[in-house]
C-alpha positions in Angstrom: -5.8 -44.5 -6.4 -6.4 -40.6 -6.8 -10.0 -39.7 -6.1 -10.6 -36.3 -7.4 -14.0 -36.1 -5.8 -12.3 -36.5 -2.1 -9.9 -33.8 -3.0 -12.1 -31.5 -4.4 -14.9 -32.0 -1.4 -11.1 -31.3 1.4 -10.7 -28.1 -0.9 -14.3 -27.2 -0.3 -14.1 -27.7 3.4 -11.0 -25.3 3.7 -12.1 -22.8 1.9 -15.0 -22.7 3.9 -13.3 -22.5 7.1 -10.2 -19.8 5.5 -9.2 -18.9 9.1 -9.0 -22.0 11.0 -6.9 -24.1 8.3 -4.7 -20.2 8.0 -4.3 -20.3 11.7 -3.6 -24.3 11.8 -1.3 -23.8 8.8 0.5 -21.0 10.2 1.6 -23.3 13.8 2.8 -25.7 12.0 4.8 -23.9 9.2 6.4 -21.5 12.3 6.9 -24.4 13.9 9.1 -25.5 11.1 10.5 -22.4 10.2 11.7 -21.7 13.9 13.8 -25.3 14.1 15.3 -24.4 10.4 16.4 -21.1 11.9 17.9 -22.7 14.8 19.2 -25.2 13.9 20.7 -23.0 11.1 22.3 -20.8 13.7 23.9 -23.6 16.0 25.2 -25.2 12.6 26.7 -21.5 12.8 28.2 -21.2 16.0 29.7 -24.3 15.2 31.7 -23.8 11.8 32.4 -19.8 13.7 34.3 -21.7 16.5 36.2 -24.4 14.6 37.8 -22.1 12.3 38.4 -19.9 15.5 40.4 -23.4 16.3 41.8 -23.3 12.5 44.1 -20.7 13.1 46.4 -23.5 15.4 46.7 -27.2 15.5 44.2 -28.2 17.7 45.6 -30.6 19.8 48.7 -27.5 20.4 50.5 -27.2 23.9 52.7 -23.9 23.7 54.7 -22.3 26.8 55.8 -19.2 27.7 57.4 -17.5 30.7 57.3 -14.6 33.1 58.5 -12.8 36.0 58.0 -15.2 39.2 56.3 -14.1 42.1 57.1 -15.9 44.6 60.7 -16.4 45.9 62.3 -19.9 45.9 65.5 -21.7 47.0 66.5 -18.6 48.0 65.7 -16.7 44.8 64.2 -13.1 45.3 60.9 -12.8 43.1 60.9 -10.7 40.1 63.0 -13.3 38.1 62.6 -12.9 34.2 62.0 -17.0 33.2 64.5 -17.2 30.6 63.7 -20.6 28.4 66.7 -21.7 26.3 67.5 -24.4 23.5 68.0 -26.7 26.5 65.0 -26.4 27.7 63.3 -27.1 24.9 65.9 -30.0 24.5 65.0 -31.2 27.8 60.9 -31.3 26.9 61.4 -32.9 23.5 63.6 -35.7 25.4 61.2 -36.7 27.4 57.7 -36.5 26.0 59.0 -36.8 22.1 57.2 -40.5 21.9 54.1 -38.2 22.3 54.8 -35.2 20.0 53.5 -35.4 16.6 55.4 -31.7 15.5 57.4 -29.3 18.1 59.2 -26.2 17.6 60.5 -23.5 19.4 60.4 -19.5 18.7 62.4 -16.3 19.2 60.3 -13.4 18.2 60.8 -9.7 17.6 57.6 -8.1 17.1 57.9 -4.9 15.7 61.2 -5.6 13.0 61.6 -3.0 10.1 61.0 -4.5 6.5 61.9 -3.6 2.9 61.6 -3.9 -0.3 63.2 -1.5 -2.9 60.8 1.8 -1.4 58.8 0.1 0.3 58.9 -0.3 4.1 56.7 -1.6 7.2 56.9 -2.7 10.6 55.9 -6.8 10.7 56.5 -9.7 12.9 59.9 -11.1 12.9 59.8 -14.5 13.8 63.0 -17.6 14.4 61.4 -20.3 14.0 61.5 -24.4 13.1 60.2 -25.8 10.2 57.4 -28.5 12.2 55.7 -25.2 12.7 54.8 -24.6 9.9 51.9 -27.8 10.6 51.4 -26.2 14.2 50.4 -23.1 13.1 48.5 -24.1 9.9 50.0 -22.6 7.6 49.3 -23.0 3.8 52.7 -23.1 1.5 51.1 -20.5 -2.1 54.2 -20.4 -3.0 57.7 -21.9 -3.1 58.6 -23.7 0.3 58.6 -23.5 4.0 62.4 -22.8 6.7 63.7 -26.5 6.3 66.5 -28.6 8.6 69.5 -27.2 6.8 68.1 -23.8 7.0 68.6 -24.5 10.3 71.8 -26.2 10.3 73.7 -24.0 8.6 71.6 -20.6 9.4 71.1 -19.1 6.4 69.6 -15.8 6.1 66.1 -17.0 3.9 62.6 -15.7 4.9 58.6 -17.2 4.4 56.9 -14.2 4.2 52.5 -13.6 4.9 50.3 -13.2 1.8 50.0 -9.8 3.7 53.6 -8.6 3.4 53.4 -9.8 -0.1 50.9 -7.6 -0.9 52.0 -4.3 1.2 56.2 -5.0 -0.4 55.8 -6.2 -3.5 52.5 -4.8 -5.4 52.0 -7.8 -7.7 55.6 -8.3 -8.4 56.8 -12.3 -7.5 58.8 -12.4 -4.5 60.2 -16.0 -4.7 64.1 -15.9 -4.9 63.6 -12.0 -4.3 66.4 -10.5 -1.2 63.8 -8.3 1.4 65.9 -6.5 4.1 65.3 -6.8 7.9 66.8 -4.2 10.1 69.1 -3.8 6.9 70.2 -7.2 6.1 69.3 -9.2 3.2 67.3 -12.3 3.4 66.3 -14.4 0.4 62.2 -14.8 0.0 62.1 -18.8 -0.3 58.3 -19.3 0.4 54.8 -17.2 0.7 52.6 -18.3 3.4 48.8 -18.3 4.1 47.0 -18.5 7.5 43.6 -19.3 8.6 44.3 -16.3 11.2 43.7 -14.0 8.4 46.0 -10.3 7.5 47.1 -10.3 11.6 49.3 -13.4 11.5 49.8 -13.0 7.5 51.5 -9.9 8.8 54.7 -11.7 10.0 58.1 -13.3 8.4 59.0 -16.8 9.3 63.2 -17.0 9.3 65.0 -19.9 10.8 65.4 -19.4 14.9 69.1 -20.5 14.6 69.7 -17.5 12.1 67.4 -15.0 14.7 69.5 -16.0 17.2 72.6 -15.0 15.9 71.2 -11.9 14.0 69.4 -10.6 17.3 72.5 -11.8 19.7 69.8 -13.8 21.4 72.7 -16.6 22.0 70.9 -20.2 23.0 67.7 -17.5 24.3 64.0 -18.3 23.1 61.1 -16.2 23.4 58.2 -19.6 23.9 57.7 -23.6 22.9 54.8 -25.2 20.6 54.2 -28.7 20.7 51.6 -30.7 18.9 50.2 -33.7 20.6 49.5 -37.6 18.5 46.0 -37.6 18.8 44.0 -40.8 20.2 41.0 -42.9 19.0 39.3 -41.3 22.0 39.1 -37.3 22.2 38.4 -37.9 26.1 41.8 -39.6 26.0 43.4 -37.5 24.3 42.0 -34.2 26.5 43.3 -36.1 29.3 46.8 -37.1 27.9 47.1 -33.7 26.9 46.1 -32.1 30.5 49.2 -34.8 31.7 51.8 -33.8 29.3 51.1 -30.0 30.0 51.0 -30.7 33.9 54.4 -32.7 33.9 56.2 -29.7 31.0 55.2 -27.3 33.4 56.7 -29.2 36.8 59.6 -29.6 34.1 60.0 -26.3 33.3 59.9 -25.1 37.1 62.9 -27.3 38.1 64.7 -26.7 35.5 64.6 -22.7 36.5 64.2 -23.2 40.0 60.0 -21.6 40.1 58.2 -22.6 43.0 55.6 -25.1 42.1 52.6 -22.8 43.0 53.8 -19.3 41.2 51.5 -19.6 38.2 52.8 -16.1 36.6 56.1 -17.6 35.6 55.1 -20.5 33.7 52.3 -20.5 31.6 51.5 -23.7 29.3 48.4 -23.2 27.3 46.4 -26.6 26.3 44.0 -25.5 23.2 43.2 -29.6 23.2 41.5 -28.3 26.4 39.3 -25.7 25.4 38.6 -27.1 22.5 36.9 -29.8 24.6 34.9 -27.4 27.2 34.3 -25.3 23.7 32.7 -28.2 21.7 31.1 -29.3 24.9 29.1 -25.5 25.2 28.0 -25.9 21.1 26.5 -29.2 21.9 25.2 -28.0 24.9 23.5 -24.7 22.4 22.6 -27.2 19.8 20.4 -29.4 22.0 18.6 -26.6 23.6 18.1 -25.2 20.2 16.4 -29.2 19.1 14.6 -28.9 22.4 12.9 -25.8 21.5 12.5 -26.1 18.1 10.9 -29.1 18.6 8.5 -28.3 21.0 7.3 -25.5 18.5 6.6 -28.2 16.2 4.6 -29.9 18.9 3.0 -27.1 20.0 1.6 -27.0 15.8 0.8 -30.6 15.8 -1.5 -30.3 19.0 -3.0 -27.6 17.4 -3.4 -30.1 13.7 -5.4 -32.2 16.3 -7.5 -30.1 18.0 -8.9 -28.5 14.5 -9.2 -32.1 13.2 -11.7 -32.8 16.7 -13.6 -29.3 15.8 -14.1 -30.5 12.3 -15.3 -34.0 13.5 -18.1 -32.4 15.6 -18.7 -30.0 13.1 -19.0 -32.8 10.3 -21.0 -35.6 12.7 -24.6 -35.3 10.9 -22.6 -36.0 7.6 -20.8 -38.3 8.8 -23.4 -40.0 10.2 -25.4 -39.8 6.4 -22.2 -41.3 4.8 -22.2 -44.2 6.9 -26.1 -45.0 6.5 -25.5 -44.6 2.6 -22.9 -47.5 3.6 -19.2 -45.9 3.5 -17.3 -47.6 5.5 -15.0 -46.8 8.5 -11.8 -46.9 6.3 -13.4 -44.4 4.3 -14.0 -42.1 7.1 -10.9 -42.3 8.7 -9.1 -41.9 5.0 -10.8 -38.6 4.7 -9.9 -37.0 7.7 -6.5 -38.3 7.6 -6.4 -37.1 4.4 -7.4 -33.9 5.6 -4.8 -33.4 8.3 -1.7 -34.6 6.6 -2.7 -32.3 3.6 -2.8 -29.5 5.8 0.7 -30.9 7.6 2.3 -31.1 4.7 1.7 -27.9 3.1 2.2 -26.2 5.8 5.5 -28.3 6.6 7.1 -27.7 3.6 5.9 -23.4 3.0 8.2 -23.3 6.5 11.0 -25.3 5.5 11.1 -23.3 1.7 11.0 -20.2 4.0 13.2 -20.8 6.3 16.2 -22.2 3.8 15.3 -19.1 1.9 16.2 -16.7 4.7 19.3 -18.7 5.2 20.8 -18.0 2.2 19.8 -14.6 2.0 20.8 -13.3 5.6 23.4 -16.2 6.1 26.1 -14.4 3.7 25.6 -11.0 5.1 26.9 -12.3 9.4 29.9 -10.9 10.1 30.7 -13.0 13.2 33.6 -14.5 14.8 31.4 -17.2 16.2 28.8 -17.3 13.8 29.8 -18.0 10.3 27.7 -19.7 7.2 25.0 -20.4 9.0 23.0 -23.2 7.3 20.9 -26.3 7.7 21.6 -29.9 5.7 18.4 -30.6 3.8 18.6 -34.1 4.4 17.8 -33.6 8.2 15.2 -30.8 7.3 13.5 -33.1 5.0 13.6 -35.6 7.3 11.7 -33.3 9.8 9.0 -32.3 7.6 8.0 -35.8 7.0 8.4 -36.7 10.9 6.0 -34.3 11.4 3.3 -35.3 8.4 3.4 -38.6 10.6 3.1 -36.5 13.7 0.2 -34.7 12.2 -1.4 -37.8 11.2 -1.2 -39.4 14.3 -3.1 -36.3 15.6 -5.6 -36.5 13.5 -5.9 -40.0 13.7 -7.8 -40.2 17.2 -10.4 -38.1 16.2 -11.1 -39.6 12.4 -11.3 -42.9 14.4 -13.4 -41.8 16.4 -15.7 -40.3 13.8 -15.6 -43.4 12.3 -16.8 -45.1 15.9 -19.9 -43.3 15.1 -23.1 -44.8 15.1 -26.0 -43.3 12.1 -28.6 -42.8 14.2 -26.3 -40.4 16.9 -24.6 -38.7 14.4 -27.9 -37.9 12.7 -29.8 -36.9 16.2 -26.7 -34.3 16.4 -27.4 -30.8 16.5 
């Protein structure tokens, strides 16, 4: 039942002790505010890391080759290891059951591409159909390269959105011809990539076509695979590591490379990197929670201390109340109600201020590793209610002590 007189009494007490009430509320509000900001930025870090990994498939294994640094089986160091179609086929055959997608590439980094009077330098990338999913490329219009394009070595192209903007100036590029080093290629699709302009400044053509027009024969530049994910993340990482190591050993065996030559064959496992990064993010989040909760506990301790002081100051008043027949439960309720009110009001203020600041400042943050800092409102609100509960517990001890005071002792108090 709503007791108007009790609320008037509480407000009167708070009014008489403005500075004390303000400092108590400030300690509680700042605790919630700091926790909200820390949680928001920990979520922003998580979003940033995820967006970095979204540029390519998380479970991706990539293979490049370089120059040998050691002699091996009579062969001198300084040999460039040239992978071929047969290298790709050997890896594909050995690990086919473990792969989800697979692709081989032949690339030209600075290729001249033109349409009508517009010309630019872009990366020319001969690839396989599965590369769309390995690179997380989203087809905006048209289609990606298909098996028919590969088998017939068709002169078709899938261009990035950045190329579309640069060359076509708003014109629909589908079924139009672009010139790559003066050779006509029909545009069959336009793709978008999470990597942005850098990834969209390239054109995909069938790898078989690229090998022919650039006189590459059977040569390829790199290989990419995605590993089928296990239900358990740790098991998936272990399997991915084992496959990556096996691939490296197989390629070194095919191309007669020393087993300990780390420069000749390079295998990059993004799933292993993801595990390390996500573990780091989880650690950062745990530290943020620890600091935020510690700040809140400091505020709760402040509430408890203030309640002790209030009880001490109102000892004689409490004695009079008890002498006039006030029940212990009413004394406890009076003290607790004041503690809960201060904690609730200050906690909600800190919550609203923190959420408002994140909404205002969050969109202005431009960083690759901090994006869209935000807090789950339900978690934040639950935290406030837990704070109120803790504040009630902090006020219960002095309230219980007040209820235990004997009237005659209280009336003697100075």
